[in-house]
Every structure is written in structure tokens, then in C-alpha cells.
PAVOFI-241356 format. One record per residue (C-alpha): residue in one letter; x, y, z. Coordinates in steps of 0.02 Angstrom, whole numbers, padded with zeros to 5 digits, always signed. Layout:
! PAVOFI-241356
AXYZ;...
***
This chain:
! PAVOFI-241356
M+00204+01069-00384;A+00166+00918-00275;N+00282+00785-00207;F+00210+00614-00246;F+00285+00468-00150;L+00222+00297-00207;V+00231+00137-00104;H+00189-00031-00180;G+00096-00174-00096;A+00148-00352-00058;W+00252-00451-00185;H+00276-00296-00293;G+00414-00166-00307;A+00440+00009-00376;W+00425-00071-00548;C+00234-00076-00533;W+00224+00114-00548;Q+00310+00121-00719;R+00148+00177-00804;V+00111+00310-00672;L+00275+00397-00628;P+00311+00475-00800;A+00136+00549-00811;L+00152+00632-00640;I+00321+00703-00687;R+00258+00766-00857;A+00120+00857-00763;G+00255+00956-00673;H+00266+00863-00508;R+00403+00771-00417;A+00370+00584-00403;H+00469+00446-00320;A+00431+00261-00297;V+00517+00161-00162;T+00550-00027-00158;L+00532-00107+00012;T+00668-00217+00084;G+00663-00397+00023;V+00555-00379-00133;G+00570-00316-00312;E+00748-00267-00357;R+00788-00281-00171;A+00737-00465-00162;H+00920-00509-00137;L+00905-00426+00035;L+00768-00544+00092;H+00807-00617+00264;P+00705-00688+00409;G+00723-00532+00516;I+00624-00411+00408;T+00483-00330+00507;L+00346-00202+00483;D+00466-00075+00560;T+00594-00116+00424;H+00471-00062+00291;I+00416+00092+00387;Q+00597+00145+00398;D+00618+00113+00211;I+00488+00247+00179;L+00550+00372+00306;A+00731+00353+00249;A+00683+00375+00066;M+00580+00530+00105;D+00732+00601+00195;A+00851+00555+00054;E+00735+00632-00076;E+00711+00785+00038;M+00524+00773+00017;D+00401+00868+00126;D+00220+00914+00093;V+00205+00738+00022;V+00058+00655-00064;L+00090+00480+00003;V+00009+00344-00103;V+00006+00173-00019;H-00057+00019-00108;S-00135-00136-00027;Y-00022-00200+00114;A+00064-00030+00119;G-00091+00042+00201;M-00009-00021+00360;L+00147+00080+00318;G+00057+00239+00267;T-00040+00236+00430;A+00123+00219+00526;V+00206+00362+00432;A+00056+00475+00461;D+00064+00432+00645;R+00251+00465+00661;R+00275+00609+00537;P+00105+00690+00503;E+00189+00857+00471;R+00278+00783+00319;L+00116+00739+00229;R-00004+00843+00125;H-00119+00697+00085;L-00126+00510+00119;V-00199+00401-00020;Y-00252+00225+00026;L-00251+00139-00144;D-00364-00013-00119;A-00266-00030+00042;V-00273-00099+00218;L-00359+00014+00344;P-00299-00051+00512;K-00360-00021+00688;P-00231+00012+00824;G-00158-00153+00884;E-00198-00247+00724;S-00079-00331+00603;W-00096-00343+00415;S-00161-00520+00441;S-00293-00470+00568;T-00429-00435+00440;H-00397-00587+00330;A-00500-00746+00326;S-00427-00883+00434;A-00389-00993+00283;T-00287-00854+00201;R-00201-00810+00363;N-00156-00989+00405;A-00092-01026+00230;R+00023-00874+00228;I+00088-00901+00404;G+00116-01085+00368;A+00211-01048+00208;S+00322-00919+00293;Q+00360-01038+00438;A+00412-01172+00313;D+00526-01055+00215;P+00706-01027+00275;M+00689-00844+00224;H+00522-00830+00318;S+00427-00772+00164;F+00269-00825+00074;P+00235-00835-00114;A+00135-00717-00222;P-00039-00761-00286;D-00079-00776-00469;P-00108-00598-00536;S-00278-00650-00600;V-00344-00616-00424;F-00299-00433-00458;G-00410-00435-00612;L-00262-00445-00730;S-00257-00545-00891;A-00157-00566-01050;E+00002-00460-01060;D-00033-00367-00897;H-00051-00533-00806;D+00112-00599-00877;W+00205-00436-00841;V+00157-00439-00656;Q+00181-00626-00638;R+00361-00614-00702;R+00404-00477-00578;Q+00318-00530-00417;T+00432-00595-00279;P+00396-00683-00113;H+00347-00564+00027;P+00432-00561+00198;G+00327-00649+00331;G+00372-00538+00478;P+00266-00388+00424;Y+00116-00502+00402;T+00091-00534+00587;Q+00174-00386+00674;V+00045-00271+00754;L+00042-00084+00727;N+00003+00035+00869;F-00040+00213+00822;D-00146+00363+00871;P-00297+00373+00752;V-00326+00555+00792;R-00149+00599+00740;V-00163+00498+00579;A-00331+00579+00543;S-00251+00750+00553;V-00187+00712+00377;P-00318+00729+00238;R-00356+00556+00167;T-00427+00476+00011;F-00474+00293-00009;I-00472+00234-00190;N-00589+00085-00198;C-00555-00036-00341;T-00714-00131-00376;E-00699-00239-00533;P-00656-00364-00470;P-00646-00322-00284;L-00504-00411-00194;G-00572-00509-00047;T-00434-00465+00075;I-00483-00281+00061;D-00668-00312+00100;I-00655-00258+00283;S-00566-00099+00233;R-00711-00060+00116;L-00830-00071+00261;R-00719+00036+00371;M-00697+00175+00244;I-00882+00221+00259;D-00906+00179+00444;P-00940+00336+00550;K-00879+00241+00704;F-00712+00189+00630;W-00562+00253+00729;D-00688+00308+00862;G-00763+00429+00738;S-00598+00504+00679;W-00593+00425+00506;L-00736+00503+00409;P-00700+00688+00443;G-00564+00739+00322;S-00579+00583+00214;Q-00659+00543+00047;V-00688+00388-00059;V-00654+00377-00246;E-00710+00225-00345;M-00617+00147-00490;T-00701+00013-00596;T-00544-00091-00613;G-00451-00223-00514;H-00331-00217-00368;D-00179-00161-00470;P-00247-00001-00551;M-00071+00063-00582;V-00060-00080-00707;S-00239-00103-00767;D-00297+00079-00775;P-00149+00197-00750;E-00225+00343-00845;V-00377+00357-00732;L-00270+00329-00577;V-00156+00472-00629;Q-00308+00585-00653;H-00365+00547-00476;L-00192+00578-00405;L-00171+00742-00498;S-00336+00802-00427;L-00255+00793-00256;A-00102+00894-00306;
***
């Protein structure tokens, strides 16, 4: 039995794993999805002081509350920042770290560091103009979603706190790399803000050579929200890591 712990990306919540959690549990595993402070069903807790550390603590506190060790930690998109931090602070708690079409940061970078200047400026500007210091979600079509899937995600997305967008993360790459890692690369269509991560996942020099040993890449021919657009194949990949 494995302990799957699922962390959504920006603008989402635990709701986005509805098509994945039951399948993992039916296969005989424990599975828990957390919602980060200020989004999803916790959008009523949105406030200007939310930081990257707030969301890191959300994960660590939930792992403690669920009494989960030997965890397969699945982090989607923005949550690549958070999974990296958890692996740096609690590597002994993790069996495997899955970057699901996620941010692969360098030490001292923020989530915004790898984004195009137009994207970065637009999000920072929107958060500065908002009393809650948040910025709005994009149309789900950029995730490759259409029809009912598009409408389902669009109804549920909430503004994302602005603090985590610019706060830098410092970590020890060697310690993070002590945890076995998989990058699930979603390619149809590829989301532009993940392009630099796609280059890093195959770069032998990334993390001063620490990334490639102990890591693997799995490709999915679907868009950025595979838990919505192709949950069956995503579950198969996750179960292979159990």
C-alpha cells in the first residue's frame, strides 16, 4: 500500500482530483488531496498575507494530520515549488516526488522567475491592484480543455494569492534529489509557462548535476490538467510508482 498525497496547482483546489482519488483508493492505496489556503473551498481564507511558506505549511500540516509517511507526493504546476520545498525540509517523509507538468525551480528562484516578462508583469500588476493581493485564473482552454471539462474547471477556479508568485525559494538540490523523482510531461498542448521546466528535466547540468540521477520523465499526450482530461492514464502512471 502506498500513501498518495496530491497537491493542486494555481487557481485549483482538491476538487480537481475527483477523477483520480477514487481510482487510487480502489487500487488499495491511501490517497489524500489538500486544498491550499486562499483557493478552492478555502477561498474564503484569501488575504494579502498569504506566502509561499503558508502553502508549504499547508502540506506539512496535512501530512501530519493524516499521519502519512513514505509518501508519493504528486505536485501539479505551481505546486512544483511546494514539492521541492517539502523534499528539502522533510525528505525522509517521501517515497517519491512526482512533478506533474510542474515548476522545476533553481535555488533562489520564485514561481515567476521562469515566466515571460509579459506574463509576469500582468500577474504582478493584477495582484497589486487587488485588495486581496490575488490575480485571476486564465481561461481553461490554455490547459487544453474544452466542452464540459472546460466548463467544469472554469466554474471552480478561484483567484490565486499573489504572495507565492514572487517569493523566492531557497533549498539544497542535493537533499531534494535524495528523493526519487518523476516528471510527467503533458505535451498536447504544452503550456508555455512550463517550457523552461521541460528543458531542465533533461538537462544533465541542472541542479549542478543532481537532477538527472534518480529521476525519470514520463510523457502524456494531453494538456496541462491531466487529472481532468486523462485521469485514467494518469492513474496508471501513479500506480506504477506505488
